[in-house]
A tleap script that builds the chain and sets N, CA, C and O, in Angstrom:
source leaprc.protein.ff14SB
mol = sequence {
  NMET LYS TYR LEU VAL MET VAL GLN GLY THR
  GLN ALA ASP TYR GLU ALA MET ARG GLY ASN
  GLY SER LYS ASN ALA PRO ALA TRP SER GLU
  LYS GLU ILE GLN ALA MET PHE SER PHE MET
  GLN SER ILE ASN ASP ASP LEU ALA GLU SER
  GLY GLU PHE VAL ASP GLY GLN GLY LEU ALA
  GLU PRO ALA GLN THR ARG HIE VAL THR SER
  GLY LYS ASP GLY ARG PRO VAL ILE THR ASP
  GLY PRO TYR GLY GLU THR LYS GLU LEU LEU
  ALA GLY TYR TRP VAL LEU ASP CYS GLU SER
  LEU GLU ARG VAL THR GLU ILE ALA ALA ARG
  ILE ALA GLN CYS PRO VAL PRO GLU GLY THR
  THR GLU TYR PRO VAL VAL ILE ARG PRO ILE
  MET GLU GLY GLY GLY ASP VAL CCYS
}
set mol.1.N position { 0.711 -1.186 0.135 }
set mol.1.CA position { 0.074 -0.151 -0.358 }
set mol.1.C position { 0.866 1.539 -0.081 }
set mol.1.O position { 1.897 1.716 0.569 }
set mol.2.N position { 0.228 2.385 -0.621 }
set mol.2.CA position { 0.961 3.143 -0.941 }
set mol.2.C position { 0.564 4.775 0.158 }
set mol.2.O position { -0.386 5.552 0.069 }
set mol.3.N position { 1.502 4.771 0.910 }
set mol.3.CA position { 1.334 6.604 2.141 }
set mol.3.C position { 2.315 7.711 1.446 }
set mol.3.O position { 3.392 7.816 0.859 }
set mol.4.N position { 1.128 8.511 1.947 }
set mol.4.CA position { 1.903 10.315 1.819 }
set mol.4.C position { 2.289 10.053 3.313 }
set mol.4.O position { 1.536 9.537 4.138 }
set mol.5.N position { 3.556 10.475 3.543 }
set mol.5.CA position { 4.425 10.755 4.913 }
set mol.5.C position { 4.740 12.220 5.002 }
set mol.5.O position { 5.702 12.598 4.333 }
set mol.6.N position { 3.973 13.265 5.846 }
set mol.6.CA position { 4.411 14.953 5.769 }
set mol.6.C position { 4.981 15.020 6.773 }
set mol.6.O position { 4.941 14.288 7.763 }
set mol.7.N position { 5.603 16.006 6.539 }
set mol.7.CA position { 6.245 16.829 7.543 }
set mol.7.C position { 5.929 18.258 7.659 }
set mol.7.O position { 5.841 18.879 6.600 }
set mol.8.N position { 5.738 18.907 8.798 }
set mol.8.CA position { 5.153 20.435 8.828 }
set mol.8.C position { 6.158 21.281 9.010 }
set mol.8.O position { 7.234 20.942 9.502 }
set mol.9.N position { 5.857 22.526 8.598 }
set mol.9.CA position { 6.545 23.741 9.150 }
set mol.9.C position { 5.748 25.326 9.289 }
set mol.9.O position { 4.533 25.520 9.316 }
set mol.10.N position { 6.536 26.063 9.343 }
set mol.10.CA position { 5.592 27.605 9.345 }
set mol.10.C position { 7.141 28.358 8.696 }
set mol.10.O position { 8.344 28.126 8.815 }
set mol.11.N position { 6.290 29.356 7.975 }
set mol.11.CA position { 6.967 30.456 7.646 }
set mol.11.C position { 8.186 30.966 8.781 }
set mol.11.O position { 9.342 31.060 8.367 }
set mol.12.N position { 7.921 31.235 9.991 }
set mol.12.CA position { 9.000 31.266 10.850 }
set mol.12.C position { 10.041 30.307 10.952 }
set mol.12.O position { 11.123 30.506 11.504 }
set mol.13.N position { 9.607 29.072 10.299 }
set mol.13.CA position { 10.749 27.995 10.516 }
set mol.13.C position { 11.656 28.141 9.272 }
set mol.13.O position { 12.849 27.875 9.412 }
set mol.14.N position { 11.180 28.550 8.037 }
set mol.14.CA position { 11.854 28.543 7.004 }
set mol.14.C position { 12.736 29.927 7.553 }
set mol.14.O position { 13.934 29.676 7.418 }
set mol.15.N position { 12.615 30.712 7.882 }
set mol.15.CA position { 13.694 32.139 8.452 }
set mol.15.C position { 14.329 31.519 9.178 }
set mol.15.O position { 15.533 31.538 8.927 }
set mol.16.N position { 13.939 30.787 10.249 }
set mol.16.CA position { 14.915 30.465 10.896 }
set mol.16.C position { 16.404 30.013 10.385 }
set mol.16.O position { 17.523 30.424 10.692 }
set mol.17.N position { 15.872 28.801 9.303 }
set mol.17.CA position { 17.093 28.211 8.469 }
set mol.17.C position { 17.935 28.973 8.159 }
set mol.17.O position { 19.146 28.768 8.077 }
set mol.18.N position { 17.125 30.282 7.886 }
set mol.18.CA position { 18.121 31.108 7.090 }
set mol.18.C position { 18.986 32.503 7.983 }
set mol.18.O position { 19.514 33.555 7.620 }
set mol.19.N position { 18.746 31.737 9.438 }
set mol.19.CA position { 19.246 32.691 10.169 }
set mol.19.C position { 18.877 33.703 11.371 }
set mol.19.O position { 19.421 34.269 12.319 }
set mol.20.N position { 17.678 33.588 10.779 }
set mol.20.CA position { 16.368 35.072 11.014 }
set mol.20.C position { 15.140 34.445 12.198 }
set mol.20.O position { 13.912 34.495 12.121 }
set mol.21.N position { 16.179 33.760 13.463 }
set mol.21.CA position { 15.479 33.155 14.537 }
set mol.21.C position { 14.067 34.133 15.093 }
set mol.21.O position { 13.944 35.327 14.817 }
set mol.22.N position { 13.127 33.379 15.873 }
set mol.22.CA position { 12.225 33.808 16.684 }
set mol.22.C position { 11.698 32.902 17.764 }
set mol.22.O position { 12.202 31.797 17.967 }
set mol.23.N position { 10.621 33.400 18.498 }
set mol.23.CA position { 9.968 32.603 19.416 }
set mol.23.C position { 9.381 31.014 18.591 }
set mol.23.O position { 8.713 30.916 17.562 }
set mol.24.N position { 9.873 30.008 19.407 }
set mol.24.CA position { 9.931 28.545 19.185 }
set mol.24.C position { 10.822 28.206 17.774 }
set mol.24.O position { 11.346 27.120 17.528 }
set mol.25.N position { 10.856 29.343 16.965 }
set mol.25.CA position { 12.178 29.031 16.040 }
set mol.25.C position { 13.060 29.363 16.238 }
set mol.25.O position { 13.247 30.496 15.794 }
set mol.26.N position { 14.023 28.856 16.850 }
set mol.26.CA position { 15.119 29.563 16.979 }
set mol.26.C position { 16.392 29.594 15.700 }
set mol.26.O position { 16.400 28.560 15.032 }
set mol.27.N position { 17.298 30.501 15.354 }
set mol.27.CA position { 18.084 30.423 14.377 }
set mol.27.C position { 18.974 28.830 14.407 }
set mol.27.O position { 19.461 28.121 15.288 }
set mol.28.N position { 18.835 28.770 12.770 }
set mol.28.CA position { 19.921 27.439 12.891 }
set mol.28.C position { 21.175 27.842 12.303 }
set mol.28.O position { 21.377 28.764 11.512 }
set mol.29.N position { 21.867 27.140 12.728 }
set mol.29.CA position { 23.554 26.961 12.341 }
set mol.29.C position { 23.770 26.473 11.337 }
set mol.29.O position { 22.923 25.649 10.990 }
set mol.30.N position { 25.067 26.727 10.288 }
set mol.30.CA position { 24.953 26.051 9.272 }
set mol.30.C position { 25.009 24.318 9.292 }
set mol.30.O position { 24.572 23.475 8.509 }
set mol.31.N position { 25.979 24.204 10.943 }
set mol.31.CA position { 26.497 22.813 11.241 }
set mol.31.C position { 24.661 22.104 11.356 }
set mol.31.O position { 24.319 20.986 10.973 }
set mol.32.N position { 23.736 23.194 12.009 }
set mol.32.CA position { 22.305 22.392 11.845 }
set mol.32.C position { 21.677 22.036 10.520 }
set mol.32.O position { 20.955 21.078 10.245 }
set mol.33.N position { 22.018 22.806 9.926 }
set mol.33.CA position { 21.034 22.718 8.585 }
set mol.33.C position { 21.953 21.380 7.971 }
set mol.33.O position { 21.216 20.494 7.537 }
set mol.34.N position { 23.004 21.168 7.892 }
set mol.34.CA position { 23.865 20.418 7.141 }
set mol.34.C position { 23.729 18.921 8.056 }
set mol.34.O position { 24.320 17.919 7.656 }
set mol.35.N position { 22.878 18.896 9.331 }
set mol.35.CA position { 22.708 17.573 10.106 }
set mol.35.C position { 21.193 17.238 9.886 }
set mol.35.O position { 20.644 16.184 10.209 }
set mol.36.N position { 20.642 18.268 9.308 }
set mol.36.CA position { 19.633 18.133 9.166 }
set mol.36.C position { 19.022 17.459 7.724 }
set mol.36.O position { 18.019 16.759 7.583 }
set mol.37.N position { 19.875 17.870 6.839 }
set mol.37.CA position { 19.843 17.290 5.517 }
set mol.37.C position { 20.780 16.393 5.386 }
set mol.37.O position { 20.836 15.935 4.244 }
set mol.38.N position { 21.769 15.840 6.354 }
set mol.38.CA position { 22.006 14.101 6.341 }
set mol.38.C position { 21.214 13.392 6.753 }
set mol.38.O position { 21.041 12.291 6.229 }
set mol.39.N position { 20.388 13.866 7.973 }
set mol.39.CA position { 19.510 12.710 8.131 }
set mol.39.C position { 18.769 12.197 7.259 }
set mol.39.O position { 18.555 11.014 6.996 }
set mol.40.N position { 18.262 13.415 6.678 }
set mol.40.CA position { 17.154 13.017 5.359 }
set mol.40.C position { 17.358 12.297 4.056 }
set mol.40.O position { 16.612 11.671 3.304 }
set mol.41.N position { 18.918 12.677 4.055 }
set mol.41.CA position { 19.502 11.769 2.852 }
set mol.41.C position { 19.893 10.391 2.973 }
set mol.41.O position { 20.020 9.501 2.132 }
set mol.42.N position { 20.106 10.436 4.625 }
set mol.42.CA position { 20.210 8.768 5.472 }
set mol.42.C position { 18.752 8.058 5.031 }
set mol.42.O position { 18.824 6.953 4.494 }
set mol.43.N position { 17.633 8.569 5.212 }
set mol.43.CA position { 16.295 8.234 5.296 }
set mol.43.C position { 15.885 7.635 4.297 }
set mol.43.O position { 15.274 6.569 4.232 }
set mol.44.N position { 16.421 8.733 3.023 }
set mol.44.CA position { 15.955 8.444 1.691 }
set mol.44.C position { 16.522 7.321 1.084 }
set mol.44.O position { 15.892 6.441 0.498 }
set mol.45.N position { 17.992 7.390 1.277 }
set mol.45.CA position { 18.967 6.216 1.154 }
set mol.45.C position { 18.190 4.846 1.436 }
set mol.45.O position { 17.872 3.911 0.701 }
set mol.46.N position { 18.049 5.052 2.521 }
set mol.46.CA position { 17.679 3.528 3.247 }
set mol.46.C position { 16.278 3.206 2.900 }
set mol.46.O position { 15.899 2.153 3.414 }
set mol.47.N position { 15.338 3.863 2.119 }
set mol.47.CA position { 14.024 3.826 2.202 }
set mol.47.C position { 14.360 3.299 0.137 }
set mol.47.O position { 13.642 2.443 -0.379 }
set mol.48.N position { 15.036 3.717 -0.346 }
set mol.48.CA position { 15.521 3.521 -1.959 }
set mol.48.C position { 15.678 2.090 -1.648 }
set mol.48.O position { 14.956 1.180 -2.054 }
set mol.49.N position { 16.911 1.981 -0.726 }
set mol.49.CA position { 17.593 0.733 -0.871 }
set mol.49.C position { 16.459 -0.409 -0.434 }
set mol.49.O position { 16.592 -1.510 -0.968 }
set mol.50.N position { 15.595 -0.267 0.295 }
set mol.50.CA position { 14.294 -1.487 0.380 }
set mol.50.C position { 13.463 -1.585 -0.103 }
set mol.50.O position { 12.694 -2.535 0.043 }
set mol.51.N position { 13.263 -0.425 -1.036 }
set mol.51.CA position { 12.022 -0.322 -2.612 }
set mol.51.C position { 11.454 0.201 -1.834 }
set mol.51.O position { 10.404 -0.389 -2.083 }
set mol.52.N position { 11.179 0.875 -1.002 }
set mol.52.CA position { 9.670 1.725 -0.302 }
set mol.52.C position { 9.582 2.916 -0.575 }
set mol.52.O position { 8.567 3.544 -0.275 }
set mol.53.N position { 10.599 3.472 -1.186 }
set mol.53.CA position { 10.618 5.143 -1.701 }
set mol.53.C position { 10.159 5.174 -2.977 }
set mol.53.O position { 10.811 4.696 -3.906 }
set mol.54.N position { 9.157 5.663 -3.105 }
set mol.54.CA position { 8.434 5.998 -4.052 }
set mol.54.C position { 8.538 7.544 -4.676 }
set mol.54.O position { 8.476 7.679 -5.898 }
set mol.55.N position { 8.657 8.412 -4.027 }
set mol.55.CA position { 9.040 9.811 -4.178 }
set mol.55.C position { 8.816 10.509 -2.863 }
set mol.55.O position { 8.007 10.240 -1.975 }
set mol.56.N position { 9.925 11.691 -2.958 }
set mol.56.CA position { 10.151 12.547 -1.719 }
set mol.56.C position { 10.522 13.572 -2.138 }
set mol.56.O position { 11.039 13.610 -3.255 }
set mol.57.N position { 10.319 15.103 -1.109 }
set mol.57.CA position { 10.504 16.170 -1.827 }
set mol.57.C position { 10.081 17.250 -0.823 }
set mol.57.O position { 8.951 17.512 -0.409 }
set mol.58.N position { 11.551 17.947 -0.463 }
set mol.58.CA position { 11.027 19.697 0.625 }
set mol.58.C position { 10.135 20.205 -0.360 }
set mol.58.O position { 9.877 19.860 -1.514 }
set mol.59.N position { 9.611 21.379 0.606 }
set mol.59.CA position { 8.533 22.342 0.114 }
set mol.59.C position { 9.309 23.676 0.051 }
set mol.59.O position { 10.124 23.938 0.936 }
set mol.60.N position { 9.057 24.603 -1.064 }
set mol.60.CA position { 9.261 25.630 -0.664 }
set mol.60.C position { 8.829 26.338 0.159 }
set mol.60.O position { 7.807 25.909 0.694 }
set mol.61.N position { 9.283 27.523 0.587 }
set mol.61.CA position { 8.669 28.137 1.976 }
set mol.61.C position { 7.045 28.653 1.469 }
set mol.61.O position { 6.444 28.955 0.438 }
set mol.62.N position { 6.794 28.513 3.059 }
set mol.62.CA position { 4.896 29.543 2.795 }
set mol.62.C position { 4.506 30.445 1.678 }
set mol.62.O position { 3.614 30.428 0.829 }
set mol.63.N position { 5.643 31.361 2.028 }
set mol.63.CA position { 5.457 32.674 1.770 }
set mol.63.C position { 5.242 32.671 0.383 }
set mol.63.O position { 4.689 33.626 -0.164 }
set mol.64.N position { 5.711 31.475 -0.368 }
set mol.64.CA position { 6.008 31.435 -1.931 }
set mol.64.C position { 4.443 30.612 -2.457 }
set mol.64.O position { 4.291 30.253 -3.624 }
set mol.65.N position { 3.501 30.431 -1.510 }
set mol.65.CA position { 2.612 29.941 -1.815 }
set mol.65.C position { 1.387 30.332 -2.575 }
set mol.65.O position { 1.323 31.558 -2.667 }
set mol.66.N position { 0.601 29.842 -3.031 }
set mol.66.CA position { -0.399 30.502 -3.702 }
set mol.66.C position { -2.129 29.618 -3.659 }
set mol.66.O position { -2.321 28.459 -4.028 }
set mol.67.N position { -3.067 30.468 -3.168 }
set mol.67.CA position { -4.035 29.948 -2.966 }
set mol.67.C position { -5.455 29.722 -3.579 }
set mol.67.O position { -6.400 30.385 -3.153 }
set mol.68.N position { -5.576 29.058 -4.293 }
set mol.68.CA position { -7.045 29.484 -5.690 }
set mol.68.C position { -8.187 28.798 -5.345 }
set mol.68.O position { -8.424 27.592 -5.424 }
set mol.69.N position { -8.873 29.717 -4.950 }
set mol.69.CA position { -10.333 29.291 -4.399 }
set mol.69.C position { -11.254 29.377 -5.764 }
set mol.69.O position { -10.775 29.046 -6.849 }
set mol.70.N position { -12.869 29.933 -5.607 }
set mol.70.CA position { -13.569 29.817 -6.419 }
set mol.70.C position { -14.495 31.221 -5.567 }
set mol.70.O position { -14.799 31.366 -4.383 }
set mol.71.N position { -14.750 32.139 -6.855 }
set mol.71.CA position { -15.276 33.507 -6.025 }
set mol.71.C position { -17.038 33.012 -5.863 }
set mol.71.O position { -17.481 31.917 -6.211 }
set mol.72.N position { -17.751 34.020 -5.313 }
set mol.72.CA position { -19.399 34.008 -5.177 }
set mol.72.C position { -19.501 34.099 -7.005 }
set mol.72.O position { -20.003 33.049 -7.406 }
set mol.73.N position { -19.201 34.943 -8.033 }
set mol.73.CA position { -19.203 34.895 -8.978 }
set mol.73.C position { -18.680 34.034 -9.963 }
set mol.73.O position { -18.695 34.509 -11.099 }
set mol.74.N position { -18.181 32.800 -9.830 }
set mol.74.CA position { -17.479 31.877 -10.497 }
set mol.74.C position { -16.252 32.079 -11.126 }
set mol.74.O position { -15.810 31.322 -11.991 }
set mol.75.N position { -15.476 33.458 -10.563 }
set mol.75.CA position { -14.319 33.727 -11.304 }
set mol.75.C position { -13.423 32.890 -10.135 }
set mol.75.O position { -13.919 32.294 -9.179 }
set mol.76.N position { -12.037 32.990 -10.437 }
set mol.76.CA position { -11.023 32.078 -9.179 }
set mol.76.C position { -10.770 33.546 -8.499 }
set mol.76.O position { -10.946 34.643 -9.030 }
set mol.77.N position { -10.252 33.226 -7.019 }
set mol.77.CA position { -9.861 34.390 -6.180 }
set mol.77.C position { -8.639 33.504 -5.700 }
set mol.77.O position { -8.597 32.408 -5.142 }
set mol.78.N position { -7.600 34.441 -6.152 }
set mol.78.CA position { -6.101 34.125 -6.157 }
set mol.78.C position { -5.273 35.003 -4.936 }
set mol.78.O position { -5.233 36.232 -4.886 }
set mol.79.N position { -4.832 34.366 -4.276 }
set mol.79.CA position { -4.274 35.197 -2.917 }
set mol.79.C position { -2.653 34.273 -2.736 }
set mol.79.O position { -2.586 33.056 -2.563 }
set mol.80.N position { -1.769 34.975 -2.805 }
set mol.80.CA position { -0.347 34.501 -2.321 }
set mol.80.C position { -0.454 34.310 -1.033 }
set mol.80.O position { -1.410 34.786 -0.421 }
set mol.81.N position { 0.681 33.453 -0.305 }
set mol.81.CA position { 1.094 33.388 0.909 }
set mol.81.C position { -0.017 32.384 1.750 }
set mol.81.O position { -1.234 32.202 1.710 }
set mol.82.N position { 0.698 32.051 2.236 }
set mol.82.CA position { -0.210 31.329 3.449 }
set mol.82.C position { -1.281 31.964 3.717 }
set mol.82.O position { -1.167 33.188 3.650 }
set mol.83.N position { -2.786 31.361 4.138 }
set mol.83.CA position { -3.466 32.081 5.348 }
set mol.83.C position { -3.354 32.454 6.278 }
set mol.83.O position { -2.770 31.704 7.061 }
set mol.84.N position { -3.848 33.909 6.854 }
set mol.84.CA position { -3.523 34.426 8.136 }
set mol.84.C position { -3.667 33.597 8.687 }
set mol.84.O position { -2.671 33.531 9.407 }
set mol.85.N position { -4.615 32.380 9.003 }
set mol.85.CA position { -5.366 31.734 10.380 }
set mol.85.C position { -4.797 30.611 10.455 }
set mol.85.O position { -4.985 29.865 11.416 }
set mol.86.N position { -3.759 30.214 9.131 }
set mol.86.CA position { -3.047 29.015 9.480 }
set mol.86.C position { -1.836 28.840 9.442 }
set mol.86.O position { -1.277 29.134 8.386 }
set mol.87.N position { -1.197 28.424 10.322 }
set mol.87.CA position { 0.176 28.592 10.495 }
set mol.87.C position { 1.196 27.397 9.985 }
set mol.87.O position { 2.309 27.553 9.483 }
set mol.88.N position { 0.593 26.320 10.219 }
set mol.88.CA position { 1.399 24.783 9.975 }
set mol.88.C position { 1.141 24.824 8.453 }
set mol.88.O position { 0.119 25.258 7.922 }
set mol.89.N position { 2.176 24.328 7.858 }
set mol.89.CA position { 1.745 23.878 6.430 }
set mol.89.C position { 2.465 22.752 5.970 }
set mol.89.O position { 3.307 22.451 6.816 }
set mol.90.N position { 2.500 21.774 4.691 }
set mol.90.CA position { 3.405 20.963 4.580 }
set mol.90.C position { 4.833 21.865 3.713 }
set mol.90.O position { 5.007 22.719 2.844 }
set mol.91.N position { 5.715 20.870 4.771 }
set mol.91.CA position { 6.871 21.483 4.478 }
set mol.91.C position { 7.828 19.988 3.280 }
set mol.91.O position { 8.713 20.071 2.428 }
set mol.92.N position { 7.163 18.999 3.758 }
set mol.92.CA position { 7.729 18.331 2.664 }
set mol.92.C position { 7.301 16.840 2.787 }
set mol.92.O position { 6.558 16.432 3.679 }
set mol.93.N position { 7.715 16.244 2.034 }
set mol.93.CA position { 6.617 14.832 2.198 }
set mol.93.C position { 7.315 13.487 1.590 }
set mol.93.O position { 8.346 13.861 1.031 }
set mol.94.N position { 7.240 12.766 1.531 }
set mol.94.CA position { 7.348 11.211 0.912 }
set mol.94.C position { 5.851 10.539 0.233 }
set mol.94.O position { 4.636 10.713 0.323 }
set mol.95.N position { 6.612 9.865 -0.327 }
set mol.95.CA position { 5.429 9.143 -1.234 }
set mol.95.C position { 5.820 7.313 -1.011 }
set mol.95.O position { 6.077 6.516 -1.913 }
set mol.96.N position { 5.768 7.099 0.156 }
set mol.96.CA position { 6.147 5.822 -0.054 }
set mol.96.C position { 5.101 4.079 0.214 }
set mol.96.O position { 4.046 3.855 0.807 }
set mol.97.N position { 6.018 3.222 -0.523 }
set mol.97.CA position { 5.088 1.772 -0.716 }
set mol.97.C position { 5.464 1.002 0.573 }
set mol.97.O position { 6.596 0.517 0.575 }
set mol.98.N position { 4.893 0.861 1.387 }
set mol.98.CA position { 4.736 0.242 2.385 }
set mol.98.C position { 4.329 -1.314 2.720 }
set mol.98.O position { 3.155 -1.387 2.358 }
set mol.99.N position { 4.696 -2.488 3.193 }
set mol.99.CA position { 3.347 -3.446 3.464 }
set mol.99.C position { 2.881 -3.390 4.598 }
set mol.99.O position { 2.186 -4.314 5.020 }
set mol.100.N position { 3.108 -2.495 5.207 }
set mol.100.CA position { 1.671 -2.198 6.491 }
set mol.100.C position { 1.837 -0.777 7.058 }
set mol.100.O position { 2.858 -0.110 6.890 }
set mol.101.N position { 0.379 -0.219 7.982 }
set mol.101.CA position { 0.721 0.768 8.328 }
set mol.101.C position { 1.460 0.575 9.714 }
set mol.101.O position { 1.503 1.535 10.485 }
set mol.102.N position { 2.070 -0.689 10.075 }
set mol.102.CA position { 2.876 -0.580 11.171 }
set mol.102.C position { 4.499 -0.231 10.729 }
set mol.102.O position { 5.308 0.386 11.422 }
set mol.103.N position { 4.698 -0.731 9.558 }
set mol.103.CA position { 5.946 -0.454 8.994 }
set mol.103.C position { 6.235 1.369 8.523 }
set mol.103.O position { 7.324 1.933 8.631 }
set mol.104.N position { 5.177 1.898 8.095 }
set mol.104.CA position { 5.168 3.218 7.998 }
set mol.104.C position { 5.310 3.934 9.021 }
set mol.104.O position { 6.050 4.917 9.056 }
set mol.105.N position { 4.472 3.437 10.167 }
set mol.105.CA position { 4.481 4.133 11.242 }
set mol.105.C position { 6.162 4.040 11.674 }
set mol.105.O position { 6.846 4.984 12.070 }
set mol.106.N position { 6.534 2.850 11.507 }
set mol.106.CA position { 8.136 3.009 11.941 }
set mol.106.C position { 9.102 4.207 11.019 }
set mol.106.O position { 9.974 4.988 11.400 }
set mol.107.N position { 8.734 4.045 10.178 }
set mol.107.CA position { 9.454 5.505 9.193 }
set mol.107.C position { 8.892 6.727 9.959 }
set mol.107.O position { 9.708 7.588 10.290 }
set mol.108.N position { 8.207 6.817 10.127 }
set mol.108.CA position { 7.569 8.178 10.532 }
set mol.108.C position { 8.232 8.436 12.090 }
set mol.108.O position { 8.461 9.540 12.585 }
set mol.109.N position { 8.427 7.365 12.596 }
set mol.109.CA position { 8.943 7.765 13.868 }
set mol.109.C position { 10.249 8.068 13.738 }
set mol.109.O position { 10.759 8.887 14.503 }
set mol.110.N position { 10.828 7.574 12.947 }
set mol.110.CA position { 12.565 7.506 12.701 }
set mol.110.C position { 12.633 9.296 11.897 }
set mol.110.O position { 13.592 10.040 12.099 }
set mol.111.N position { 11.733 9.594 11.237 }
set mol.111.CA position { 11.784 10.917 10.876 }
set mol.111.C position { 11.660 11.817 11.896 }
set mol.111.O position { 12.407 12.789 12.006 }
set mol.112.N position { 10.614 11.521 12.780 }
set mol.112.CA position { 10.589 12.526 14.150 }
set mol.112.C position { 11.808 12.775 14.511 }
set mol.112.O position { 12.050 13.949 14.793 }
set mol.113.N position { 12.928 11.766 14.609 }
set mol.113.CA position { 13.945 12.140 15.375 }
set mol.113.C position { 14.742 13.060 14.511 }
set mol.113.O position { 15.840 13.353 14.984 }
set mol.114.N position { 14.412 13.641 13.228 }
set mol.114.CA position { 15.351 14.698 12.815 }
set mol.114.C position { 15.973 15.306 13.992 }
set mol.114.O position { 15.518 15.174 15.128 }
set mol.115.N position { 17.367 16.193 13.600 }
set mol.115.CA position { 17.674 16.913 14.610 }
set mol.115.C position { 17.499 18.669 14.159 }
set mol.115.O position { 17.729 19.240 13.093 }
set mol.116.N position { 17.061 19.112 15.307 }
set mol.116.CA position { 16.613 20.388 15.140 }
set mol.116.C position { 17.065 21.384 16.591 }
set mol.116.O position { 17.021 20.993 17.757 }
set mol.117.N position { 17.475 22.683 16.127 }
set mol.117.CA position { 18.027 23.528 17.206 }
set mol.117.C position { 16.963 23.158 18.529 }
set mol.117.O position { 15.750 22.956 18.460 }
set mol.118.N position { 17.693 23.146 19.537 }
set mol.118.CA position { 16.818 23.097 21.011 }
set mol.118.C position { 15.978 24.183 20.916 }
set mol.118.O position { 16.459 25.219 20.459 }
set mol.119.N position { 14.671 24.160 21.297 }
set mol.119.CA position { 13.708 25.323 21.400 }
set mol.119.C position { 12.762 25.222 20.245 }
set mol.119.O position { 11.690 25.825 20.185 }
set mol.120.N position { 13.221 24.443 19.361 }
set mol.120.CA position { 12.371 24.390 18.089 }
set mol.120.C position { 10.793 23.616 18.301 }
set mol.120.O position { 10.483 22.737 19.105 }
set mol.121.N position { 9.693 24.522 16.934 }
set mol.121.CA position { 8.821 23.213 17.922 }
set mol.121.C position { 8.840 22.628 16.866 }
set mol.121.O position { 9.070 23.017 15.721 }
set mol.122.N position { 8.419 21.009 17.565 }
set mol.122.CA position { 8.401 19.985 17.234 }
set mol.122.C position { 6.998 19.601 16.540 }
set mol.122.O position { 6.143 19.494 17.419 }
set mol.123.N position { 6.494 19.365 15.286 }
set mol.123.CA position { 5.532 19.147 14.603 }
set mol.123.C position { 5.447 17.390 14.262 }
set mol.123.O position { 6.451 16.723 14.014 }
set mol.124.N position { 4.334 16.945 14.302 }
set mol.124.CA position { 3.913 15.592 14.356 }
set mol.124.C position { 4.197 15.488 12.725 }
set mol.124.O position { 4.214 16.307 11.807 }
set mol.125.N position { 4.426 13.965 12.843 }
set mol.125.CA position { 4.585 13.213 11.207 }
set mol.125.C position { 3.388 13.024 10.779 }
set mol.125.O position { 2.679 12.624 11.703 }
set mol.126.N position { 2.692 13.151 9.558 }
set mol.126.CA position { 1.584 12.867 9.452 }
set mol.126.C position { 1.535 11.883 8.595 }
set mol.126.O position { 2.467 11.928 7.793 }
set mol.127.N position { 0.648 10.813 8.418 }
set mol.127.CA position { 0.848 9.727 7.539 }
set mol.127.C position { -0.808 9.567 6.883 }
set mol.127.O position { -1.791 9.864 7.562 }
set mol.128.N position { -0.871 9.219 5.924 }
set mol.128.CA position { -2.051 9.406 5.120 }
set mol.128.C position { -1.672 8.189 3.991 }
set mol.128.O position { -0.743 8.285 3.189 }
set mol.129.N position { -2.659 6.938 4.111 }
set mol.129.CA position { -2.871 5.905 3.367 }
set mol.129.C position { -3.249 6.537 2.116 }
set mol.129.O position { -4.180 7.334 2.242 }
set mol.130.N position { -2.571 6.340 0.406 }
set mol.130.CA position { -3.133 6.877 -0.694 }
set mol.130.C position { -4.378 5.919 -1.296 }
set mol.130.O position { -4.304 4.694 -1.205 }
set mol.131.N position { -5.266 6.436 -1.777 }
set mol.131.CA position { -6.111 5.627 -1.988 }
set mol.131.C position { -5.555 5.092 -3.710 }
set mol.131.O position { -4.839 5.829 -4.388 }
set mol.132.N position { -6.014 3.780 -4.181 }
set mol.132.CA position { -5.386 3.637 -5.199 }
set mol.132.C position { -6.540 2.684 -6.165 }
set mol.132.O position { -6.806 1.508 -5.917 }
set mol.133.N position { -7.023 3.335 -7.083 }
set mol.133.CA position { -8.041 2.559 -8.125 }
set mol.133.C position { -9.559 2.994 -7.866 }
set mol.133.O position { -10.231 2.250 -7.151 }
set mol.134.N position { -9.964 3.791 -8.232 }
set mol.134.CA position { -11.245 4.138 -8.143 }
set mol.134.C position { -11.674 5.422 -7.529 }
set mol.134.O position { -12.709 6.079 -7.638 }
set mol.135.N position { -10.191 5.650 -6.615 }
set mol.135.CA position { -10.837 6.658 -5.738 }
set mol.135.C position { -10.712 7.515 -6.017 }
set mol.135.O position { -9.630 8.069 -5.825 }
set mol.136.N position { -11.890 8.229 -6.726 }
set mol.136.CA position { -11.595 9.582 -7.468 }
set mol.136.C position { -11.890 10.697 -6.341 }
set mol.136.O position { -12.562 10.437 -5.343 }
set mol.137.N position { -11.247 12.136 -6.627 }
set mol.137.CA position { -11.020 13.465 -5.520 }
set mol.137.C position { -11.957 14.411 -6.200 }
set mol.137.O position { -12.581 15.174 -5.463 }
set mol.138.N position { -12.111 14.466 -7.215 }
set mol.138.CA position { -12.889 15.352 -7.748 }
set mol.138.C position { -14.168 15.386 -8.534 }
set mol.138.O position { -14.642 16.464 -8.893 }
savepdb mol mol.pdb
quit
C-alpha cells in the first residue's frame, strides 16, 4: 500500500533556517542545517535501498504559496502566501510503498527524530494512506 508521509513547518521555521530566529523557531547554524540534510538523505537512501521509496520532496517556504478558490461569481480568487489563520503548512513529504501501516509508522517515528536546534517547535509526522484505483477526488 502507498502512503503519504508529511512533515510540517511554518514561515518562521524557514526564516530560522536562514538564520533569522524567533520565538519557538531559533536560528539554525550551518552545522545544524547540514545535520538535518544528512539525516534526511540517510532516510531517503535507506528507503530507496529497501524499495519503499516512491518519491519525496522538500517544499518551498509558505511565503511562496498561492491559494486558488472559486469566488461567488465563479471567477477564481487568488491569494499569495499562507492564509493568516494558518500557521503550519506542508514542508515536505515522502510517498512510500510499505507492506503495512505498522511499517510506515516505524519510518515516521524515525523521521520525527530529525535533529533540530533546541527550542524548535516539534510537529507531528502525518501519515495518510493513498487511495488506489477508483478513488476519485474531484
